[in-house]
Backbone as ProteinMPNN parsed JSONL, in Angstrom:
{"seq_chain_A": "MSDTVTETGSRERLAADLKSVITDAEELLKATAGQANEKVQAARARTEESLRRARAELENVQEAALAKAKAAAQATDEYVHANPWKAAGLAGAIGVIVGMLIARR", "coords_chain_A": {"N_chain_A": [[-10.229, 3.268, -14.655], [-8.751, 5.321, -13.491], [-9.974, 5.566, -11.005], [-9.162, 3.19, -9.834], [-6.398, 3.562, -9.651], [-6.351, 5.771, -7.935], [-7.559, 4.626, -5.702], [-5.685, 2.656, -5.082], [-3.466, 4.256, -4.454], [-4.499, 5.569, -2.225], [-4.819, 3.431, -0.485], [-2.149, 2.709, -0.167], [-1.135, 4.988, 1.102], [-2.666, 4.886, 3.425], [-1.736, 2.482, 4.526], [0.945, 3.188, 5.004], [0.567, 5.265, 6.85], [-0.654, 3.818, 8.891], [1.403, 2.072, 9.602], [3.167, 3.934, 10.69], [1.684, 4.872, 12.894], [1.505, 2.508, 14.379], [4.221, 2.086, 14.987], [4.755, 4.386, 16.54], [2.983, 3.933, 18.683], [4.041, 1.57, 19.735], [6.499, 2.533, 20.671], [5.569, 4.242, 22.655], [4.408, 2.391, 24.37], [6.704, 1.032, 25.207], [7.968, 3.098, 26.578], [6.295, 3.439, 28.752], [6.563, 1.138, 30.157], [7.553, 0.72, 32.743], [5.64, 1.669, 34.45], [3.437, 1.086, 37.127], [0.85, 1.507, 37.774], [-2.604, 0.639, 37.9], [-4.456, 1.616, 36.02], [-2.805, 2.455, 33.967], [-1.649, 0.031, 33.248], [-3.944, -1.319, 32.318], [-4.612, 0.307, 30.169], [-2.327, -0.103, 28.625], [-2.656, -2.823, 27.995], [-5.004, -2.756, 26.44], [-4.083, -1.171, 24.352], [-2.029, -2.763, 23.312], [-3.544, -4.905, 22.328], [-5.057, -3.56, 20.394], [-2.999, -2.798, 18.681], [-2.146, -5.308, 17.821], [-4.395, -6.12, 16.344], [-4.378, -4.081, 14.426], [-1.959, -4.565, 13.09], [-2.575, -7.045, 11.939], [-4.676, -6.309, 10.237], [-3.321, -4.54, 8.56], [-1.566, -6.316, 7.313], [-3.454, -7.812, 5.894], [-4.438, -5.853, 4.122], [-2.13, -5.301, 2.673], [-1.655, -7.805, 1.502], [-3.948, -8.01, -0.098], [-3.548, -5.859, -1.855], [-1.219, -6.728, -3.12], [-2.18, -9.036, -4.365], [-4.003, -7.895, -6.172], [-2.242, -6.412, -7.754], [-0.729, -8.471, -8.887], [-2.747, -9.749, -10.343], [-3.391, -7.735, -12.18], [-0.96, -7.544, -13.548], [-0.869, -10.093, -14.678], [-3.145, -9.992, -16.336], [-2.338, -7.988, -18.098], [-0.116, -9.217, -19.256], [-1.361, -11.376, -20.554], [-2.961, -9.947, -22.39], [-1.006, -8.683, -23.958], [0.251, -10.891, -25.083], [-1.876, -11.902, -26.571], [-2.439, -9.803, -28.291], [-0.065, -8.719, -29.826], [0.774, -6.791, -31.742], [-0.886, -4.596, -31.337], [-0.107, -3.954, -28.745], [2.584, -3.271, -29.166], [2.251, -1.081, -30.834], [0.876, 0.656, -29.115], [2.823, 0.991, -27.122], [4.778, 2.25, -28.652], [3.417, 4.639, -29.346], [3.11, 5.792, -26.824], [5.788, 6.167, -26.227], [6.463, 8.093, -28.168], [4.873, 10.251, -27.342], [5.923, 10.746, -24.753], [8.517, 11.402, -25.51], [8.028, 13.765, -26.966], [7.078, 15.393, -24.91], [9.339, 15.559, -23.291], [11.088, 16.832, -25.047], [9.982, 19.348, -25.189], [10.83, 20.723, -22.979]], "CA_chain_A": [[-8.837, 3.028, -14.331], [-8.322, 6.377, -12.591], [-10.466, 5.229, -9.667], [-8.322, 2.116, -9.32], [-5.114, 4.161, -9.296], [-6.594, 6.583, -6.746], [-7.81, 3.704, -4.595], [-4.412, 2.029, -4.736], [-2.672, 5.276, -3.776], [-5.091, 5.787, -0.91], [-4.473, 2.276, 0.348], [-0.722, 2.775, 0.159], [-0.973, 6.031, 2.113], [-3.253, 4.361, 4.652], [-0.806, 1.49, 5.063], [2.103, 3.911, 5.535], [0.125, 5.949, 8.066], [-0.9, 2.807, 9.91], [2.723, 1.628, 10.078], [3.688, 5.001, 11.53], [0.935, 4.853, 14.15], [1.919, 1.308, 15.115], [5.566, 2.333, 15.505], [4.641, 5.36, 17.625], [2.32, 3.286, 19.819], [5.0, 0.638, 20.333], [7.458, 3.34, 21.419], [4.865, 4.702, 23.846], [4.292, 1.245, 25.276], [8.026, 0.796, 25.795], [8.259, 4.189, 27.507], [5.461, 3.301, 29.951], [6.698, -0.236, 30.648], [7.852, 0.713, 34.165], [4.51, 2.177, 35.228], [2.741, -0.003, 37.813], [-0.533, 1.932, 38.0], [-3.569, -0.273, 37.267], [-5.041, 2.257, 34.838], [-1.78, 2.435, 32.919], [-1.542, -1.355, 32.793], [-5.141, -1.617, 31.537], [-4.477, 1.031, 28.902], [-1.303, -0.807, 27.855], [-3.234, -4.068, 27.484], [-5.91, -2.401, 25.339], [-3.273, -0.682, 23.236], [-1.36, -3.911, 22.704], [-4.549, -5.639, 21.557], [-5.354, -2.738, 19.219], [-1.854, -2.9, 17.786], [-2.181, -6.639, 17.221], [-5.433, -6.097, 15.304], [-3.941, -3.171, 13.355], [-0.947, -5.283, 12.298], [-3.263, -8.063, 11.144], [-5.411, -5.61, 9.169], [-2.314, -4.033, 7.627], [-1.119, -7.458, 6.512], [-4.54, -8.135, 4.97], [-4.463, -4.82, 3.083], [-0.956, -5.487, 1.825], [-1.869, -9.013, 0.711], [-4.954, -7.703, -1.111], [-2.903, -5.007, -2.854], [-0.299, -7.576, -3.878], [-2.989, -9.903, -5.224], [-4.526, -7.071, -7.271], [-1.124, -6.084, -8.642], [-0.409, -9.678, -9.647], [-3.829, -9.964, -11.304], [-3.228, -6.741, -13.237], [0.201, -7.944, -14.346], [-1.27, -11.277, -15.447], [-4.054, -9.547, -17.39], [-1.519, -7.271, -19.079], [0.681, -10.221, -19.962], [-2.26, -12.103, -21.461], [-3.35, -9.045, -23.469], [0.142, -8.473, -24.848], [0.443, -12.113, -25.86], [-2.988, -12.048, -27.506], [-2.443, -8.676, -29.227], [1.29, -8.165, -29.788], [0.929, -5.595, -32.566], [-1.548, -3.491, -30.643], [0.738, -3.594, -27.611], [3.761, -2.588, -29.7], [1.79, 0.227, -31.299], [0.586, 1.476, -27.937], [4.113, 1.334, -26.51], [5.408, 3.239, -29.522], [2.702, 5.904, -29.195], [3.475, 6.349, -25.517], [7.166, 6.633, -26.367], [6.458, 9.344, -28.938], [4.297, 11.306, -26.481], [6.909, 11.068, -23.726], [9.61, 12.088, -26.202], [7.586, 15.126, -27.273], [7.017, 16.141, -23.651], [10.71, 15.824, -22.852], [11.678, 17.788, -25.982], [9.425, 20.679, -24.948], [11.52, 21.376, -21.862]], "C_chain_A": [[-8.33, 4.064, -13.347], [-8.764, 6.098, -11.167], [-9.599, 4.155, -9.036], [-6.975, 2.668, -8.869], [-5.271, 4.991, -8.026], [-6.799, 5.703, -5.533], [-6.517, 3.049, -4.141], [-3.52, 3.014, -3.99], [-3.187, 5.55, -2.374], [-4.751, 4.638, 0.027], [-3.017, 2.308, 0.758], [-0.458, 3.832, 1.226], [-1.523, 5.566, 3.454], [-2.318, 3.364, 5.311], [0.409, 2.181, 5.673], [1.743, 4.637, 6.829], [-0.076, 4.965, 9.203], [0.421, 2.28, 10.467], [3.315, 2.664, 11.023], [2.997, 5.019, 12.893], [1.353, 3.661, 15.0], [3.3, 1.523, 15.743], [5.522, 3.299, 16.68], [4.015, 4.733, 18.871], [3.253, 2.3, 20.505], [6.037, 1.386, 21.163], [6.83, 3.849, 22.711], [4.724, 3.572, 24.859], [5.625, 0.944, 25.959], [8.353, 1.855, 26.842], [7.473, 4.046, 28.807], [5.587, 1.911, 30.577], [6.931, -0.289, 32.16], [6.706, 1.188, 35.042], [3.723, 1.015, 35.826], [1.272, 0.325, 38.08], [-1.497, 1.011, 37.246], [-4.17, 0.322, 36.001], [-4.051, 2.233, 33.677], [-1.647, 1.021, 32.365], [-2.746, -1.756, 31.935], [-5.066, -0.935, 30.171], [-3.431, 0.36, 28.012], [-1.865, -2.081, 27.238], [-4.169, -3.788, 26.315], [-5.123, -1.945, 24.111], [-2.557, -1.825, 22.543], [-2.322, -4.723, 21.854], [-4.909, -4.867, 20.281], [-4.23, -2.811, 18.198], [-1.825, -4.254, 17.09], [-3.215, -6.684, 16.092], [-5.017, -5.221, 14.128], [-2.896, -3.84, 12.474], [-1.603, -6.317, 11.394], [-4.007, -7.417, 9.981], [-4.446, -5.071, 8.117], [-1.8, -5.155, 6.734], [-2.191, -7.844, 5.489], [-4.595, -7.14, 3.812], [-3.294, -5.008, 2.126], [-1.11, -6.727, 0.943], [-2.885, -8.764, -0.399], [-4.359, -6.843, -2.229], [-1.957, -5.82, -3.731], [-1.065, -8.48, -4.836], [-3.547, -9.126, -6.411], [-3.423, -6.719, -8.266], [-0.738, -7.287, -9.496], [-1.477, -9.956, -10.699], [-3.722, -8.986, -12.472], [-2.055, -7.098, -14.14], [-0.13, -9.149, -15.222], [-2.187, -10.882, -16.607], [-3.296, -8.81, -18.493], [-0.7, -8.242, -19.908], [-0.173, -10.985, -20.977], [-2.674, -11.231, -22.644], [-2.213, -8.865, -24.467], [0.398, -9.721, -25.689], [-0.66, -12.304, -26.898], [-2.966, -10.976, -28.597], [-1.061, -8.019, -29.291], [1.444, -6.885, -30.606], [0.251, -4.387, -31.936], [-0.68, -3.008, -29.485], [1.976, -2.83, -28.082], [3.395, -1.19, -30.179], [1.514, 1.174, -30.144], [1.876, 1.911, -27.257], [4.835, 2.391, -27.34], [4.752, 4.606, -29.392], [3.041, 6.571, -27.87], [4.894, 6.888, -25.562], [7.258, 7.954, -27.109], [5.943, 10.492, -28.072], [5.303, 11.71, -25.412], [8.08, 11.816, -24.335], [9.257, 13.534, -26.518], [7.551, 15.976, -25.999], [8.406, 16.488, -23.148], [11.357, 16.883, -23.743], [11.181, 19.215, -25.745], [10.154, 21.413, -23.853], [12.763, 21.948, -22.356]], "O_chain_A": [[-7.554, 3.729, -12.452], [-8.019, 6.359, -10.222], [-9.328, 4.201, -7.836], [-6.467, 2.281, -7.816], [-4.423, 4.926, -7.136], [-6.278, 5.991, -4.455], [-6.281, 2.903, -2.942], [-2.887, 2.648, -2.999], [-2.404, 5.741, -1.444], [-4.433, 4.853, 1.197], [-2.678, 1.975, 1.894], [0.337, 3.615, 2.141], [-0.922, 5.82, 4.499], [-2.128, 3.399, 6.526], [0.856, 1.795, 6.753], [2.514, 4.628, 7.788], [0.287, 5.244, 10.346], [0.543, 2.064, 11.673], [3.9, 2.309, 12.046], [3.654, 5.165, 13.925], [1.535, 3.793, 16.21], [3.514, 1.177, 16.905], [6.172, 3.069, 17.7], [4.471, 4.98, 19.987], [3.256, 2.205, 21.732], [6.416, 0.928, 22.241], [7.49, 3.883, 23.75], [4.901, 3.777, 26.06], [5.663, 0.637, 27.151], [8.946, 1.546, 27.876], [7.937, 4.487, 29.858], [4.788, 1.552, 31.442], [6.535, -1.264, 32.798], [6.8, 1.112, 36.267], [3.379, 0.068, 35.119], [0.535, -0.529, 38.572], [-1.243, 0.645, 36.098], [-4.371, -0.388, 35.016], [-4.439, 2.011, 32.53], [-1.545, 0.834, 31.153], [-2.587, -2.455, 30.934], [-5.414, -1.527, 29.149], [-3.613, 0.26, 26.799], [-1.58, -2.386, 26.08], [-4.137, -4.497, 25.309], [-5.458, -2.293, 22.978], [-2.484, -1.856, 21.315], [-1.956, -5.182, 20.772], [-5.047, -5.463, 19.212], [-4.478, -2.878, 16.994], [-1.514, -4.336, 15.901], [-2.946, -7.219, 15.017], [-5.267, -5.566, 12.973], [-2.934, -3.703, 11.251], [-1.237, -6.453, 10.226], [-3.97, -7.926, 8.861], [-4.725, -5.139, 6.92], [-1.619, -4.962, 5.532], [-1.87, -8.166, 4.345], [-4.777, -7.532, 2.659], [-3.452, -4.888, 0.911], [-0.739, -6.703, -0.23], [-2.711, -9.247, -1.518], [-4.633, -7.072, -3.407], [-1.903, -5.621, -4.945], [-0.654, -8.671, -5.981], [-3.565, -9.634, -7.532], [-3.646, -6.726, -9.476], [-0.453, -7.145, -10.685], [-1.158, -10.352, -11.82], [-3.939, -9.366, -13.623], [-2.147, -6.969, -15.361], [0.287, -9.212, -16.379], [-2.028, -11.373, -17.724], [-3.58, -8.989, -19.678], [-0.605, -8.1, -21.127], [0.245, -11.208, -22.114], [-2.734, -11.711, -23.776], [-2.432, -8.891, -25.678], [0.725, -9.619, -26.872], [-0.402, -12.815, -27.988], [-3.429, -11.221, -29.711], [-0.903, -6.879, -28.854], [2.175, -5.982, -30.199], [0.773, -3.274, -32.003], [-0.533, -1.805, -29.268], [2.369, -1.845, -27.457], [4.137, -0.233, -29.958], [1.875, 2.35, -30.19], [2.011, 3.068, -26.858], [5.432, 3.317, -26.792], [5.443, 5.622, -29.333], [3.235, 7.786, -27.813], [5.177, 7.946, -25.0], [8.032, 8.834, -26.733], [6.517, 11.581, -28.074], [5.515, 12.902, -25.188], [8.584, 12.768, -23.738], [10.088, 14.428, -26.357], [7.948, 17.141, -26.014], [8.629, 17.584, -22.635], [12.094, 17.738, -23.252], [11.878, 20.178, -26.063], [10.097, 22.642, -23.807], [13.514, 22.551, -21.589]]}, "name": "protein", "num_of_chains": 1, "seq": "MSDTVTETGSRERLAADLKSVITDAEELLKATAGQANEKVQAARARTEESLRRARAELENVQEAALAKAKAAAQATDEYVHANPWKAAGLAGAIGVIVGMLIARR"}
């Protein structure tokens, strides 16, 4: 479970970083829009294509994360319905632990 949480956090950080890079690159493209140099135009075209691919990949990562979250929620829902007393006991135990931690402060 810890690996899954770490992986999810890493994906979220990657997605946030990718969004930041895309935004910065778009601003750079806007700033160089008036440049007529062939090298600049070629670089702009490559950058625009890279941004298009990055956006598509980001959407894929977000969709995969959403699908995993929905699957986890569904599995939890099914477990709670199948084992209501265990779920209530676990929730109560977690509540006691959190209460003890808060009381220590």
